[in-house]
PDB file as gemmi writes it, atoms N, CA and C in Angstrom:
CRYST1    1.000    1.000    1.000  90.00  90.00  90.00 P 1                      
ATOM      1  N   MET A   1     152.772  30.458  31.931  1.00  0.00           N  
ATOM      2  CA  MET A   1     153.722  31.557  32.116  1.00  0.00           C  
ATOM      3  C   MET A   1     154.606  31.175  33.395  1.00  0.00           C  
ATOM      4  N   TRP A   2     155.828  31.418  33.295  1.00  0.00           N  
ATOM      5  CA  TRP A   2     156.763  31.208  34.421  1.00  0.00           C  
ATOM      6  C   TRP A   2     156.752  32.444  35.493  1.00  0.00           C  
ATOM      7  N   ASP A   3     156.495  31.991  36.585  1.00  0.00           N  
ATOM      8  CA  ASP A   3     156.310  32.889  37.691  1.00  0.00           C  
ATOM      9  C   ASP A   3     157.346  32.789  38.824  1.00  0.00           C  
ATOM     10  N   MET A   4     158.709  32.883  38.387  1.00  0.00           N  
ATOM     11  CA  MET A   4     159.676  32.715  39.234  1.00  0.00           C  
ATOM     12  C   MET A   4     159.846  31.578  40.161  1.00  0.00           C  
ATOM     13  N   ASN A   5     159.266  30.288  39.577  1.00  0.00           N  
ATOM     14  CA  ASN A   5     159.194  29.183  40.256  1.00  0.00           C  
ATOM     15  C   ASN A   5     160.621  28.556  40.266  1.00  0.00           C  
ATOM     16  N   ASP A   6     160.869  27.677  41.371  1.00  0.00           N  
ATOM     17  CA  ASP A   6     162.251  26.993  41.382  1.00  0.00           C  
ATOM     18  C   ASP A   6     162.114  25.595  41.300  1.00  0.00           C  
ATOM     19  N   VAL A   7     163.239  25.053  40.776  1.00  0.00           N  
ATOM     20  CA  VAL A   7     163.225  23.557  40.676  1.00  0.00           C  
ATOM     21  C   VAL A   7     163.434  22.995  42.129  1.00  0.00           C  
ATOM     22  N   VAL A   8     162.708  22.034  42.562  1.00  0.00           N  
ATOM     23  CA  VAL A   8     162.948  21.631  43.982  1.00  0.00           C  
ATOM     24  C   VAL A   8     163.217  20.064  44.008  1.00  0.00           C  
ATOM     25  N   ASP A   9     163.314  19.477  42.729  1.00  0.00           N  
ATOM     26  CA  ASP A   9     163.704  17.982  42.785  1.00  0.00           C  
ATOM     27  C   ASP A   9     163.946  17.643  41.345  1.00  0.00           C  
ATOM     28  N   ILE A  10     165.056  16.844  41.261  1.00  0.00           N  
ATOM     29  CA  ILE A  10     165.440  16.397  40.038  1.00  0.00           C  
ATOM     30  C   ILE A  10     165.903  14.895  40.167  1.00  0.00           C  
ATOM     31  N   THR A  11     165.328  14.026  39.315  1.00  0.00           N  
ATOM     32  CA  THR A  11     165.643  12.685  39.316  1.00  0.00           C  
ATOM     33  C   THR A  11     166.137  12.099  37.996  1.00  0.00           C  
ATOM     34  N   TYR A  12     167.291  11.416  37.907  1.00  0.00           N  
ATOM     35  CA  TYR A  12     167.721  10.826  36.624  1.00  0.00           C  
ATOM     36  C   TYR A  12     166.837   9.927  36.244  1.00  0.00           C  
ATOM     37  N   VAL A  13     166.343   9.933  34.954  1.00  0.00           N  
ATOM     38  CA  VAL A  13     165.506   9.016  34.246  1.00  0.00           C  
ATOM     39  C   VAL A  13     166.383   7.914  33.527  1.00  0.00           C  
ATOM     40  N   LYS A  14     166.978   8.500  32.428  1.00  0.00           N  
ATOM     41  CA  LYS A  14     167.687   7.598  31.333  1.00  0.00           C  
ATOM     42  C   LYS A  14     168.339   8.452  30.437  1.00  0.00           C  
ATOM     43  N   ASP A  15     169.380   7.963  29.752  1.00  0.00           N  
ATOM     44  CA  ASP A  15     169.988   8.777  28.610  1.00  0.00           C  
ATOM     45  C   ASP A  15     170.165  10.215  29.026  1.00  0.00           C  
ATOM     46  N   TYR A  16     169.555  11.222  28.410  1.00  0.00           N  
ATOM     47  CA  TYR A  16     169.812  12.597  28.745  1.00  0.00           C  
ATOM     48  C   TYR A  16     168.574  13.211  29.353  1.00  0.00           C  
ATOM     49  N   THR A  17     167.835  12.330  30.215  1.00  0.00           N  
ATOM     50  CA  THR A  17     166.495  12.859  30.615  1.00  0.00           C  
ATOM     51  C   THR A  17     166.705  12.718  32.239  1.00  0.00           C  
ATOM     52  N   TYR A  18     165.978  13.925  32.637  1.00  0.00           N  
ATOM     53  CA  TYR A  18     165.731  14.145  34.076  1.00  0.00           C  
ATOM     54  C   TYR A  18     164.382  14.483  34.251  1.00  0.00           C  
ATOM     55  N   HIS A  19     163.792  13.747  35.269  1.00  0.00           N  
ATOM     56  CA  HIS A  19     162.477  14.285  35.711  1.00  0.00           C  
ATOM     57  C   HIS A  19     162.741  15.505  36.824  1.00  0.00           C  
ATOM     58  N   ILE A  20     161.893  16.677  36.482  1.00  0.00           N  
ATOM     59  CA  ILE A  20     162.140  17.911  37.013  1.00  0.00           C  
ATOM     60  C   ILE A  20     160.722  18.212  37.685  1.00  0.00           C  
ATOM     61  N   THR A  21     160.922  18.623  39.069  1.00  0.00           N  
ATOM     62  CA  THR A  21     159.704  19.209  39.742  1.00  0.00           C  
ATOM     63  C   THR A  21     159.880  20.582  40.189  1.00  0.00           C  
ATOM     64  N   PHE A  22     158.951  21.313  40.020  1.00  0.00           N  
ATOM     65  CA  PHE A  22     159.108  22.769  40.447  1.00  0.00           C  
ATOM     66  C   PHE A  22     158.201  22.985  41.721  1.00  0.00           C  
ATOM     67  N   ASP A  23     158.523  24.141  42.373  1.00  0.00           N  
ATOM     68  CA  ASP A  23     157.788  24.367  43.743  1.00  0.00           C  
ATOM     69  C   ASP A  23     156.303  24.420  43.799  1.00  0.00           C  
ATOM     70  N   ASN A  24     155.767  24.619  42.544  1.00  0.00           N  
ATOM     71  CA  ASN A  24     154.360  24.921  42.412  1.00  0.00           C  
ATOM     72  C   ASN A  24     153.711  23.578  42.046  1.00  0.00           C  
ATOM     73  N   GLY A  25     154.561  22.490  41.955  1.00  0.00           N  
ATOM     74  CA  GLY A  25     153.985  21.087  41.624  1.00  0.00           C  
ATOM     75  C   GLY A  25     154.003  20.710  40.080  1.00  0.00           C  
ATOM     76  N   LEU A  26     154.417  21.694  39.218  1.00  0.00           N  
ATOM     77  CA  LEU A  26     154.487  21.327  37.653  1.00  0.00           C  
ATOM     78  C   LEU A  26     155.791  20.507  37.795  1.00  0.00           C  
ATOM     79  N   HIS A  27     155.510  19.196  37.011  1.00  0.00           N  
ATOM     80  CA  HIS A  27     156.864  18.322  36.810  1.00  0.00           C  
ATOM     81  C   HIS A  27     156.565  17.531  35.606  1.00  0.00           C  
ATOM     82  N   GLY A  28     157.740  16.924  35.158  1.00  0.00           N  
ATOM     83  CA  GLY A  28     157.641  16.059  34.043  1.00  0.00           C  
ATOM     84  C   GLY A  28     159.236  15.842  33.569  1.00  0.00           C  
ATOM     85  N   ASP A  29     159.350  15.005  32.702  1.00  0.00           N  
ATOM     86  CA  ASP A  29     160.598  14.586  32.014  1.00  0.00           C  
ATOM     87  C   ASP A  29     161.036  15.749  31.148  1.00  0.00           C  
ATOM     88  N   VAL A  30     162.245  16.061  31.273  1.00  0.00           N  
ATOM     89  CA  VAL A  30     162.937  16.928  30.269  1.00  0.00           C  
ATOM     90  C   VAL A  30     164.109  16.314  29.534  1.00  0.00           C  
ATOM     91  N   ASP A  31     164.204  16.326  28.311  1.00  0.00           N  
ATOM     92  CA  ASP A  31     165.237  15.565  27.409  1.00  0.00           C  
ATOM     93  C   ASP A  31     166.320  16.784  27.298  1.00  0.00           C  
ATOM     94  N   PHE A  32     167.488  16.545  27.805  1.00  0.00           N  
ATOM     95  CA  PHE A  32     168.568  17.623  27.590  1.00  0.00           C  
ATOM     96  C   PHE A  32     169.534  17.253  26.443  1.00  0.00           C  
ATOM     97  N   SER A  33     169.159  16.264  25.709  1.00  0.00           N  
ATOM     98  CA  SER A  33     170.114  15.826  24.575  1.00  0.00           C  
ATOM     99  C   SER A  33     170.451  16.813  23.516  1.00  0.00           C  
ATOM    100  N   GLU A  34     169.792  18.085  23.559  1.00  0.00           N  
ATOM    101  CA  GLU A  34     170.093  19.050  22.601  1.00  0.00           C  
ATOM    102  C   GLU A  34     171.304  19.848  23.283  1.00  0.00           C  
ATOM    103  N   TYR A  35     171.501  19.929  24.585  1.00  0.00           N  
ATOM    104  CA  TYR A  35     172.362  20.894  25.171  1.00  0.00           C  
ATOM    105  C   TYR A  35     173.803  20.787  24.926  1.00  0.00           C  
ATOM    106  N   PRO A  36     174.320  19.547  24.844  1.00  0.00           N  
ATOM    107  CA  PRO A  36     175.711  19.259  24.503  1.00  0.00           C  
ATOM    108  C   PRO A  36     176.318  20.073  23.398  1.00  0.00           C  
ATOM    109  N   GLU A  37     175.418  20.329  22.381  1.00  0.00           N  
ATOM    110  CA  GLU A  37     175.794  20.995  21.215  1.00  0.00           C  
ATOM    111  C   GLU A  37     175.555  22.527  21.217  1.00  0.00           C  
ATOM    112  N   LYS A  38     175.182  22.969  22.490  1.00  0.00           N  
ATOM    113  CA  LYS A  38     175.038  24.435  22.469  1.00  0.00           C  
ATOM    114  C   LYS A  38     176.195  25.425  22.982  1.00  0.00           C  
ATOM    115  N   GLY A  39     177.285  24.797  23.013  1.00  0.00           N  
ATOM    116  CA  GLY A  39     178.434  25.709  23.366  1.00  0.00           C  
ATOM    117  C   GLY A  39     179.386  24.846  24.336  1.00  0.00           C  
ATOM    118  N   PRO A  40     180.591  25.338  24.445  1.00  0.00           N  
ATOM    119  CA  PRO A  40     181.644  24.670  25.250  1.00  0.00           C  
ATOM    120  C   PRO A  40     181.194  24.362  26.678  1.00  0.00           C  
ATOM    121  N   VAL A  41     180.455  25.131  27.350  1.00  0.00           N  
ATOM    122  CA  VAL A  41     180.176  24.959  28.725  1.00  0.00           C  
ATOM    123  C   VAL A  41     179.134  23.650  28.915  1.00  0.00           C  
ATOM    124  N   PHE A  42     178.584  23.354  27.832  1.00  0.00           N  
ATOM    125  CA  PHE A  42     177.550  22.214  27.860  1.00  0.00           C  
ATOM    126  C   PHE A  42     178.340  20.986  27.265  1.00  0.00           C  
ATOM    127  N   ALA A  43     179.429  21.132  26.624  1.00  0.00           N  
ATOM    128  CA  ALA A  43     180.088  19.855  25.949  1.00  0.00           C  
ATOM    129  C   ALA A  43     180.342  18.735  26.831  1.00  0.00           C  
ATOM    130  N   PRO A  44     180.731  18.957  28.212  1.00  0.00           N  
ATOM    131  CA  PRO A  44     180.960  17.796  28.954  1.00  0.00           C  
ATOM    132  C   PRO A  44     179.887  17.036  29.401  1.00  0.00           C  
ATOM    133  N   LEU A  45     178.494  17.486  29.075  1.00  0.00           N  
ATOM    134  CA  LEU A  45     177.235  16.735  29.299  1.00  0.00           C  
ATOM    135  C   LEU A  45     177.103  15.676  28.458  1.00  0.00           C  
ATOM    136  N   LYS A  46     177.924  15.586  27.410  1.00  0.00           N  
ATOM    137  CA  LYS A  46     177.938  14.533  26.394  1.00  0.00           C  
ATOM    138  C   LYS A  46     178.245  13.136  27.052  1.00  0.00           C  
ATOM    139  N   GLU A  47     179.246  13.219  28.121  1.00  0.00           N  
ATOM    140  CA  GLU A  47     179.731  12.220  28.819  1.00  0.00           C  
ATOM    141  C   GLU A  47     178.502  11.714  29.883  1.00  0.00           C  
ATOM    142  N   PRO A  48     178.016  10.479  29.738  1.00  0.00           N  
ATOM    143  CA  PRO A  48     176.868  10.135  30.580  1.00  0.00           C  
ATOM    144  C   PRO A  48     177.261  10.109  31.991  1.00  0.00           C  
ATOM    145  N   GLY A  49     178.411   9.790  32.522  1.00  0.00           N  
ATOM    146  CA  GLY A  49     178.843   9.774  33.956  1.00  0.00           C  
ATOM    147  C   GLY A  49     178.674  11.252  34.467  1.00  0.00           C  
ATOM    148  N   PHE A  50     179.203  12.319  33.578  1.00  0.00           N  
ATOM    149  CA  PHE A  50     179.231  13.683  33.954  1.00  0.00           C  
ATOM    150  C   PHE A  50     177.617  14.200  34.016  1.00  0.00           C  
ATOM    151  N   PHE A  51     176.991  13.842  32.901  1.00  0.00           N  
ATOM    152  CA  PHE A  51     175.600  14.303  32.868  1.00  0.00           C  
ATOM    153  C   PHE A  51     174.770  13.837  34.173  1.00  0.00           C  
ATOM    154  N   ARG A  52     175.105  12.563  34.789  1.00  0.00           N  
ATOM    155  CA  ARG A  52     174.347  12.256  35.793  1.00  0.00           C  
ATOM    156  C   ARG A  52     174.680  12.851  37.088  1.00  0.00           C  
ATOM    157  N   LYS A  53     175.803  13.762  37.103  1.00  0.00           N  
ATOM    158  CA  LYS A  53     176.136  14.508  38.343  1.00  0.00           C  
ATOM    159  C   LYS A  53     175.482  15.829  38.530  1.00  0.00           C  
ATOM    160  N   ALA A  54     174.195  15.917  37.843  1.00  0.00           N  
ATOM    161  CA  ALA A  54     173.571  17.124  38.096  1.00  0.00           C  
ATOM    162  C   ALA A  54     172.985  17.289  39.419  1.00  0.00           C  
ATOM    163  N   PHE A  55     172.767  18.495  39.863  1.00  0.00           N  
ATOM    164  CA  PHE A  55     172.237  18.854  41.265  1.00  0.00           C  
ATOM    165  C   PHE A  55     171.446  20.202  41.091  1.00  0.00           C  
ATOM    166  N   ILE A  56     170.757  20.541  42.142  1.00  0.00           N  
ATOM    167  CA  ILE A  56     170.085  21.821  42.118  1.00  0.00           C  
ATOM    168  C   ILE A  56     170.873  22.845  42.704  1.00  0.00           C  
ATOM    169  N   GLU A  57     170.877  24.008  42.026  1.00  0.00           N  
ATOM    170  CA  GLU A  57     171.546  25.187  42.516  1.00  0.00           C  
ATOM    171  C   GLU A  57     170.848  26.416  42.122  1.00  0.00           C  
ATOM    172  N   GLY A  58     170.594  27.271  42.887  1.00  0.00           N  
ATOM    173  CA  GLY A  58     169.900  28.649  42.510  1.00  0.00           C  
ATOM    174  C   GLY A  58     168.527  28.415  41.821  1.00  0.00           C  
ATOM    175  N   GLY A  59     167.862  27.274  42.358  1.00  0.00           N  
ATOM    176  CA  GLY A  59     166.523  27.070  41.705  1.00  0.00           C  
ATOM    177  C   GLY A  59     166.488  26.379  40.438  1.00  0.00           C  
ATOM    178  N   THR A  60     167.539  25.820  40.014  1.00  0.00           N  
ATOM    179  CA  THR A  60     167.523  25.006  38.568  1.00  0.00           C  
ATOM    180  C   THR A  60     168.481  23.887  38.602  1.00  0.00           C  
ATOM    181  N   ILE A  61     168.544  23.223  37.579  1.00  0.00           N  
ATOM    182  CA  ILE A  61     169.415  22.073  37.440  1.00  0.00           C  
ATOM    183  C   ILE A  61     170.892  22.705  36.979  1.00  0.00           C  
ATOM    184  N   ALA A  62     171.776  22.126  37.651  1.00  0.00           N  
ATOM    185  CA  ALA A  62     173.319  22.583  37.333  1.00  0.00           C  
ATOM    186  C   ALA A  62     174.126  21.332  37.239  1.00  0.00           C  
ATOM    187  N   TRP A  63     175.476  21.543  36.784  1.00  0.00           N  
ATOM    188  CA  TRP A  63     176.457  20.625  36.708  1.00  0.00           C  
ATOM    189  C   TRP A  63     177.754  21.036  37.386  1.00  0.00           C  
ATOM    190  N   PRO A  64     178.634  20.210  37.780  1.00  0.00           N  
ATOM    191  CA  PRO A  64     179.719  20.591  38.465  1.00  0.00           C  
ATOM    192  C   PRO A  64     180.706  21.577  37.750  1.00  0.00           C  
ATOM    193  N   ASN A  65     180.559  21.703  36.344  1.00  0.00           N  
ATOM    194  CA  ASN A  65     181.445  22.607  35.578  1.00  0.00           C  
ATOM    195  C   ASN A  65     180.921  24.114  35.507  1.00  0.00           C  
ATOM    196  N   GLY A  66     179.676  24.248  36.143  1.00  0.00           N  
ATOM    197  CA  GLY A  66     179.107  25.605  36.127  1.00  0.00           C  
ATOM    198  C   GLY A  66     177.962  25.735  35.140  1.00  0.00           C  
ATOM    199  N   ALA A  67     177.860  24.667  34.272  1.00  0.00           N  
ATOM    200  CA  ALA A  67     176.691  24.690  33.342  1.00  0.00           C  
ATOM    201  C   ALA A  67     175.298  24.585  34.057  1.00  0.00           C  
ATOM    202  N   ASP A  68     174.446  25.336  33.664  1.00  0.00           N  
ATOM    203  CA  ASP A  68     173.116  25.374  34.271  1.00  0.00           C  
ATOM    204  C   ASP A  68     172.061  25.784  33.176  1.00  0.00           C  
ATOM    205  N   ILE A  69     170.835  25.385  33.354  1.00  0.00           N  
ATOM    206  CA  ILE A  69     169.733  25.675  32.301  1.00  0.00           C  
ATOM    207  C   ILE A  69     168.741  26.780  32.990  1.00  0.00           C  
ATOM    208  N   ALA A  70     168.476  27.752  32.384  1.00  0.00           N  
ATOM    209  CA  ALA A  70     167.523  28.755  32.937  1.00  0.00           C  
ATOM    210  C   ALA A  70     166.264  28.047  33.340  1.00  0.00           C  
ATOM    211  N   PRO A  71     165.704  28.348  34.618  1.00  0.00           N  
ATOM    212  CA  PRO A  71     164.677  27.735  35.087  1.00  0.00           C  
ATOM    213  C   PRO A  71     163.365  27.982  34.341  1.00  0.00           C  
ATOM    214  N   GLU A  72     163.419  29.177  33.743  1.00  0.00           N  
ATOM    215  CA  GLU A  72     162.146  29.489  32.888  1.00  0.00           C  
ATOM    216  C   GLU A  72     162.178  28.663  31.582  1.00  0.00           C  
ATOM    217  N   SER A  73     163.299  28.366  31.077  1.00  0.00           N  
ATOM    218  CA  SER A  73     163.322  27.526  29.915  1.00  0.00           C  
ATOM    219  C   SER A  73     162.754  26.100  30.298  1.00  0.00           C  
ATOM    220  N   LEU A  74     163.053  25.597  31.374  1.00  0.00           N  
ATOM    221  CA  LEU A  74     162.728  24.144  31.808  1.00  0.00           C  
ATOM    222  C   LEU A  74     161.299  24.436  32.072  1.00  0.00           C  
ATOM    223  N   TYR A  75     160.615  25.380  32.735  1.00  0.00           N  
ATOM    224  CA  TYR A  75     159.315  25.486  33.043  1.00  0.00           C  
ATOM    225  C   TYR A  75     158.532  25.409  31.801  1.00  0.00           C  
ATOM    226  N   GLU A  76     159.103  26.391  30.745  1.00  0.00           N  
ATOM    227  CA  GLU A  76     158.299  26.533  29.497  1.00  0.00           C  
ATOM    228  C   GLU A  76     158.085  25.100  28.809  1.00  0.00           C  
ATOM    229  N   LYS A  77     159.449  24.412  28.824  1.00  0.00           N  
ATOM    230  CA  LYS A  77     159.243  22.951  28.246  1.00  0.00           C  
ATOM    231  C   LYS A  77     158.198  22.084  28.846  1.00  0.00           C  
ATOM    232  N   LEU A  78     158.091  22.159  30.152  1.00  0.00           N  
ATOM    233  CA  LEU A  78     157.332  21.345  30.987  1.00  0.00           C  
ATOM    234  C   LEU A  78     155.683  21.832  30.713  1.00  0.00           C  
ATOM    235  N   LEU A  79     155.659  23.105  30.720  1.00  0.00           N  
ATOM    236  CA  LEU A  79     154.185  23.812  30.446  1.00  0.00           C  
ATOM    237  C   LEU A  79     153.736  23.284  28.995  1.00  0.00           C  
ATOM    238  N   GLN A  80     154.639  23.453  28.043  1.00  0.00           N  
ATOM    239  CA  GLN A  80     154.254  23.044  26.626  1.00  0.00           C  
ATOM    240  C   GLN A  80     153.927  21.459  26.671  1.00  0.00           C  
ATOM    241  N   LYS A  81     154.673  20.642  27.405  1.00  0.00           N  
ATOM    242  CA  LYS A  81     154.350  19.296  27.223  1.00  0.00           C  
ATOM    243  C   LYS A  81     152.875  19.039  27.840  1.00  0.00           C  
ATOM    244  N   GLU A  82     152.636  19.637  29.158  1.00  0.00           N  
ATOM    245  CA  GLU A  82     151.369  19.602  29.677  1.00  0.00           C  
ATOM    246  C   GLU A  82     150.186  20.012  28.724  1.00  0.00           C  
ATOM    247  N   GLN A  83     150.520  21.073  28.088  1.00  0.00           N  
ATOM    248  CA  GLN A  83     149.447  21.750  27.203  1.00  0.00           C  
ATOM    249  C   GLN A  83     149.226  20.810  26.103  1.00  0.00           C  
ATOM    250  N   ASN A  84     150.158  20.166  25.565  1.00  0.00           N  
ATOM    251  CA  ASN A  84     150.027  19.126  24.337  1.00  0.00           C  
ATOM    252  C   ASN A  84     149.382  17.904  24.825  1.00  0.00           C  
ATOM    253  N   ARG A  85     149.663  17.488  26.164  1.00  0.00           N  
ATOM    254  CA  ARG A  85     148.868  16.345  26.692  1.00  0.00           C  
ATOM    255  C   ARG A  85     147.496  16.748  26.760  1.00  0.00           C  
ATOM    256  N   ASP A  86     147.151  17.830  27.332  1.00  0.00           N  
ATOM    257  CA  ASP A  86     145.816  18.234  27.367  1.00  0.00           C  
ATOM    258  C   ASP A  86     144.972  18.245  26.097  1.00  0.00           C  
ATOM    259  N   SER A  87     145.803  18.859  25.034  1.00  0.00           N  
ATOM    260  CA  SER A  87     145.191  18.829  23.762  1.00  0.00           C  
ATOM    261  C   SER A  87     144.828  17.438  23.338  1.00  0.00           C  
ATOM    262  N   VAL A  88     145.652  16.431  23.546  1.00  0.00           N  
ATOM    263  CA  VAL A  88     145.309  15.107  22.980  1.00  0.00           C  
ATOM    264  C   VAL A  88     144.262  14.563  23.879  1.00  0.00           C  
ATOM    265  N   VAL A  89     144.060  14.720  25.172  1.00  0.00           N  
ATOM    266  CA  VAL A  89     143.024  14.198  25.880  1.00  0.00           C  
ATOM    267  C   VAL A  89     141.785  14.785  25.398  1.00  0.00           C  
ATOM    268  N   ASN A  90     141.763  16.032  25.097  1.00  0.00           N  
ATOM    269  CA  ASN A  90     140.494  16.787  24.841  1.00  0.00           C  
ATOM    270  C   ASN A  90     140.038  16.724  23.285  1.00  0.00           C  
ATOM    271  N   GLN A  91     140.739  15.782  22.581  1.00  0.00           N  
ATOM    272  CA  GLN A  91     140.348  15.775  21.130  1.00  0.00           C  
ATOM    273  C   GLN A  91     139.338  14.604  20.944  1.00  0.00           C  
TER     274      GLN A  91                                                      
END                                                                             
């Protein structure tokens, strides 16, 4: 469950992927390839050079055109990946 945690670090990995770190230590790679199709504000993210211009603003990842992703969405994606990893390890 997301507990109002902030993104404190982002590192471009490749393609449409950033490594995201939250203030409580939760971290992992997030694939943003689905976002350019989610509406006009995200359309510029299709261009790789623009996509790489991401920065942290308001505790989340954002881009110069005002596009950002709700931190709770990012947190849930990373939490789900962590839970999936744990399931595989425990099998």
